[in-house]
C-alpha positions in Angstrom: -32.3 -32.5 7.3 -32.7 -31.5 3.3 -29.1 -30.4 1.8 -29.4 -28.9 -1.6 -26.1 -30.2 -2.7 -26.2 -28.7 -6.8 -26.5 -25.5 -4.6 -23.6 -26.0 -2.2 -21.6 -27.1 -4.9 -22.4 -24.0 -7.2 -21.8 -21.4 -4.6 -18.2 -23.2 -3.5 -17.5 -23.2 -7.1 -18.1 -19.3 -6.9 -16.2 -18.5 -3.3 -13.3 -20.7 -4.5 -13.0 -19.3 -7.4 -12.6 -15.9 -6.2 -10.4 -16.7 -3.5 -7.9 -18.3 -6.4 -8.8 -15.0 -7.9 -7.5 -12.7 -5.3 -4.8 -15.3 -4.7 -3.7 -14.7 -8.5 -4.2 -11.0 -8.0 -1.8 -11.1 -5.1 1.4 -13.1 -6.3 1.2 -10.9 -9.7 0.5 -14.1 -11.6 -1.2 -14.0 -15.3 -2.9 -17.3 -14.8 -5.8 -17.6 -17.7 -9.2 -17.4 -16.3 -9.7 -20.8 -17.7 -7.7 -22.0 -15.4 -8.5 -20.6 -12.7 -12.2 -21.9 -13.2 -10.5 -25.0 -13.6 -8.5 -24.8 -10.2 -12.0 -23.9 -8.7 -13.8 -26.9 -9.4 -11.0 -28.8 -8.3 -11.3 -27.2 -5.0 -15.1 -27.5 -5.0 -14.5 -31.3 -5.5 -13.8 -31.6 -2.0 -17.5 -31.0 -1.0 -18.5 -34.4 -2.2 -15.6 -36.6 -1.6 -16.0 -35.3 2.5 -20.0 -36.5 2.1 -19.3 -39.6 0.1 -16.3 -40.4 2.0 -16.3 -39.5 5.6 -13.2 -41.6 6.8 -11.3 -40.6 3.1 -7.6 -39.3 3.9 -8.4 -36.3 2.3 -10.1 -35.2 5.7 -7.2 -35.3 7.5 -4.9 -32.2 8.4 -2.2 -33.4 6.1 -4.8 -34.6 3.5 -6.4 -30.8 3.3 -2.8 -29.4 3.2 -1.9 -32.1 0.1 -4.9 -31.1 -1.6 -4.7 -27.8 -1.4 -0.9 -28.1 -2.8 -2.8 -30.2 -5.8 -5.3 -26.9 -6.2 -2.2 -24.6 -6.6 -0.4 -27.0 -8.8 -3.6 -27.6 -11.1 -4.6 -23.4 -11.0 -1.3 -22.0 -11.1 1.3 -24.8 -12.7 4.7 -25.6 -11.5 6.9 -23.0 -10.8 9.9 -23.7 -8.9 9.1 -24.8 -5.1 9.5 -21.8 -3.3 6.9 -20.2 -5.5 4.6 -23.0 -4.8 4.7 -22.4 -1.1 4.3 -19.0 -1.1 1.6 -19.3 -3.3 0.0 -21.9 -1.1 1.0 -19.5 2.0 -1.0 -16.4 0.0 -3.8 -19.1 -0.7 -4.6 -19.9 3.0 -3.9 -16.3 4.5 -6.6 -15.1 2.1 -8.9 -18.3 3.0 -8.3 -17.6 6.7 -8.8 -13.5 6.5 -12.1 -13.8 4.3 -13.6 -17.1 6.6 -12.2 -15.9 9.7 -14.2 -12.4 9.0 -17.5 -14.2 8.2 -17.5 -16.4 11.5 -16.5 -12.6 13.5 -19.3 -11.7 11.7 -21.7 -14.2 12.1 -21.0 -13.9 15.8 -21.5 -10.7 16.1 -24.9 -10.6 13.9 -26.4 -13.7 15.3 -29.1 -12.0 17.4 -29.9 -10.6 14.0 -30.6 -13.6 12.2 -32.7 -15.5 14.7 -33.6 -19.1 14.3 -37.1 -17.7 14.0 -36.2 -16.6 10.3 -34.7 -19.6 9.0 -38.2 -20.5 7.8 -37.2 -17.5 5.2 -33.6 -18.1 4.5 -31.8 -21.3 3.2 -29.7 -22.3 6.2 -27.0 -24.9 6.9 -25.2 -25.8 10.0 -21.7 -25.6 11.0 -19.5 -28.1 13.0 -20.7 -26.6 16.3 -24.6 -27.3 15.0 -25.2 -23.4 14.5 -27.4 -22.0 11.5 -25.5 -20.3 9.0 -27.6 -18.0 6.5 -26.5 -18.8 2.9 -28.0 -15.5 2.4 -25.6 -13.9 5.2 -22.5 -15.9 3.4 -23.4 -14.4 -0.3 -23.4 -11.0 0.9 -20.5 -11.5 3.8 -18.1 -12.9 1.3 -18.2 -10.9 -1.4 -17.5 -7.7 0.8 -14.6 -9.2 2.9 -13.1 -10.0 -0.3 -13.2 -6.9 -1.6 -12.1 -5.3 1.9 -9.1 -8.5 1.8 -8.2 -6.9 -1.8 -8.1 -3.4 -0.5 -6.4 -3.8 2.5 -3.6 -5.8 0.7 -3.6 -3.0 -2.1 -2.9 -0.5 0.7 -0.2 -2.1 2.5 1.6 -2.8 -1.0 1.4 1.0 -1.5 2.8 1.6 1.5 5.6 -0.6 1.6 6.6 1.3 -1.9 6.7 4.4 -0.4 8.5 3.8 3.2 11.1 1.6 1.0 11.9 5.3 -0.6 12.3 6.9 2.8 15.2 8.4 3.8 16.6 10.4 7.0 17.9 13.9 5.8 19.9 16.3 7.9 19.5 19.9 6.5 21.8 22.5 7.4 20.7 26.4 7.3 21.1 29.7 9.0 23.6 28.1 11.3 21.3 25.3 12.3 20.7 21.5 11.6 17.5 19.5 11.5 16.6 16.5 10.8 13.6 14.7 9.3 12.4 12.2 6.7 12.3 12.8 3.1 10.6 10.8 0.4 12.5 9.9 -3.1 10.4 11.3 -5.5 11.3 9.8 -9.0 9.0 12.1 -10.6 10.8 15.4 -9.3 12.7 16.4 -12.2 12.7 20.0 -11.4 15.7 22.3 -11.6 17.0 25.7 -11.8 17.9 26.3 -15.1 20.7 29.2 -14.3 22.7 27.2 -11.8 21.4 23.3 -12.6 20.9 22.7 -9.0 18.1 20.0 -8.2 15.1 21.3 -6.3 14.0 19.3 -2.9 10.8 20.4 -1.9 10.6 21.0 2.1 7.0 21.8 3.8 6.4 24.6 6.5 6.4 22.6 9.7 9.9 21.5 9.0 11.4 24.3 7.3 10.1 27.1 10.2 12.3 25.3 12.5 15.5 27.5 10.8 13.7 30.7 11.6 12.4 33.1 13.8 8.7 33.9 13.5 9.0 37.2 12.3 11.7 36.0 9.7 8.9 33.1 8.8 6.5 35.8 8.7 8.3 38.0 6.3 9.3 34.8 4.4 5.7 33.9 4.1 4.7 37.6 3.2 7.2 37.6 0.1 5.7 34.5 -1.3 2.2 35.4 -1.2 2.7 38.8 -2.5 5.4 38.2 -4.6 7.2 40.7 -3.6 11.1 40.1 -3.4 11.5 43.4 -1.2 9.8 41.3 1.9 12.4 38.8 2.3 13.7 38.9 5.4 17.5 39.9 5.3 18.9 36.6 6.2 17.9 35.3 2.9 18.7 38.2 0.7 21.4 36.3 -0.7 19.9 33.0 -0.6 16.8 32.9 -2.6 16.5 31.4 -6.4 13.5 32.2 -8.3 12.9 28.8 -10.4 10.5 28.5 -12.9 8.0 25.4 -13.9 5.4 24.6 -15.6 1.9 23.8 -13.9 -0.7 21.3 -15.5 -1.6 22.5 -18.4 1.5 24.1 -19.5 1.5 27.5 -17.7 4.3 29.0 -16.2 4.8 29.7 -12.5 7.4 30.4 -9.9 8.8 28.6 -6.9 10.8 30.5 -4.3 13.7 28.2 -3.1 16.4 28.4 -0.9 20.2 27.9 -0.8 20.8 25.7 2.2 24.7 25.6 3.7 24.6 21.7 3.1 22.2 18.9 2.6 22.9 15.2 3.9 20.9 12.0 2.8 21.2 8.8 5.0 20.5 6.7 1.4 20.7 2.7 2.3 24.3 2.3 3.7 25.6 5.4 2.1 25.9 8.9 3.6 25.8 11.4 0.7 26.2 14.9 1.3 26.0 17.9 -1.0 25.4 21.8 -1.2 24.9 21.7 -4.6 21.1 21.8 -3.8 17.8 24.3 -3.7 15.1 23.8 -1.3 12.0 24.7 -2.4 9.8 26.1 -0.1 6.3 24.2 0.5 3.7 26.7 1.7 1.8 23.6 3.4 2.1 20.2 4.5 3.5 17.4 1.8 1.1 14.9 3.5 -1.6 14.7 5.4 0.0 12.0 8.3 3.2 13.6 8.0 5.2 10.7 7.5 7.9 12.5 5.4 8.6 16.9 5.0 11.0 16.4 2.1 10.6 15.5 -1.6 14.1 14.7 -2.7 15.2 15.1 -6.3 16.5 11.6 -7.8 19.6 13.9 -9.0 21.3 13.7 -5.7 21.3 10.3 -5.0 23.3 9.1 -8.1 25.5 12.7 -8.6 25.9 13.7 -5.2 29.6 13.1 -3.2 29.3 10.1 -1.2 30.9 10.8 2.2 30.9 7.2 3.5 29.6 3.6 3.3 
């Protein structure tokens, strides 16, 4: 069997470089491209070492782990034992995620890449003696690299979102219902007269506080911008708050003064009546993970009931 060592080494430099690049992105490091290239070359040296010295210590389990630690040290430098362990863990996670994905796709599509096509594409054999088309590697690796990066980005964004989700109890019209609120740092909407912060709540949550007729009347009043159509239970609780939309145009938001709002913020219970509830006609999110956009002022300036 002919082994194109130069091609294999070049391919390994590129693949190892992409793994280190994604590792660098995941740990939020600012490692230079030169060090990433140097690290990918160090990682690729394992290929000729395994071919030339099959019984060398680096081929053992502990040898490979030590070599991986060396790759991380050469690439990212010494930043403390905890940082090194974290980086090695991320490095292995990305390697296993992409490598496992490639292995799964290979056996899923092995009937497509039949042995009869081995003369058309450069192939190599894995440890089980199966033919692996290098064209498959070249195509699948970048796709799985992008997929892994995207999934990790979505995970981070979801974690940031869920770290800002808090349980909220709203009391209105003598009724209390609980939902989930999102602490929106970009929400600065305040009633210019009463200086009450505005919390946006969507229709699926707010309609629980009203009868069908009162809810329909409220919606008709907002749609037609007709104060006279408001239900009687809201005649003295409605505030119309002006705000600026994108482009500088002024619009108006119908808000309701509730009896109370309670926010379960970390280990605190924050209760306030100094708030207005903005009526959002539609849902705030497609997945309906939260139904309120909380105002930061409620967290920082409202009264804490207990700890």
